[in-house]
C-alpha positions in Angstrom: 0.0 -0.1 0.0 1.0 3.7 -0.7 1.5 6.0 1.9 -0.9 8.7 1.9 0.6 12.4 2.7 -1.6 15.5 3.6 -1.7 17.9 0.9 0.2 21.0 1.4 -2.2 23.2 -0.4 -5.9 23.6 -0.2 -8.5 25.7 -2.3 -10.1 28.5 -0.4 -12.8 31.0 -1.4 -12.0 34.7 -1.1 -15.3 36.6 -0.8 -16.4 40.4 -0.5 -19.1 40.4 2.4 -20.6 43.4 1.0 -21.3 42.0 -2.5 -21.1 38.2 -2.2 -18.5 38.4 -5.1 -15.7 35.7 -4.8 -12.4 34.4 -6.1 -10.7 31.1 -5.6 -7.2 30.8 -4.4 -4.9 28.1 -3.3 -3.3 28.3 0.3 -0.2 26.7 1.4 -0.9 25.0 4.8 2.6 24.1 5.7 3.6 27.8 5.7 3.8 29.7 9.1 3.0 33.0 7.1 -0.7 31.7 5.8 -2.0 30.6 9.4 -5.5 32.0 10.2 -7.7 33.9 7.5 -6.3 35.4 4.7 -7.2 39.0 3.5 -6.3 40.5 0.0 -7.4 43.5 -1.9 -8.8 42.4 -5.2 -11.0 44.1 -7.8 -14.8 43.7 -7.3 -16.7 44.2 -10.7 -20.1 44.7 -8.8 -18.6 47.8 -7.0 -16.2 48.8 -9.9 -13.2 49.3 -7.5 -10.6 47.4 -5.6 -11.9 46.2 -2.0 -10.8 43.8 0.7 -11.5 40.0 0.1 -11.3 37.6 3.3 -11.5 33.8 3.6 -14.9 32.3 3.6 -16.2 28.8 4.0 -16.2 26.4 0.7 -19.4 24.8 0.4 -19.1 21.0 1.1 
C-alpha cells in the first residue's frame, strides 16, 4: 500500500461580504505565513473598485 501524505495546498474561497462576489485561491497549509484567515485587496466588478476580500467557507 502506498503512504498517503497530507496535501500541502488547499483551495479556499476569497469573498467580499458586501456584494458576495468571490475568487478562488490556493493556500499553502505548511507555511507559517498563511496561518489564520487570509485577506487580500482585489477588484470587485460589482462595485467597480478594489476592496478587501477575506477567506470564507467553501461549500461541502
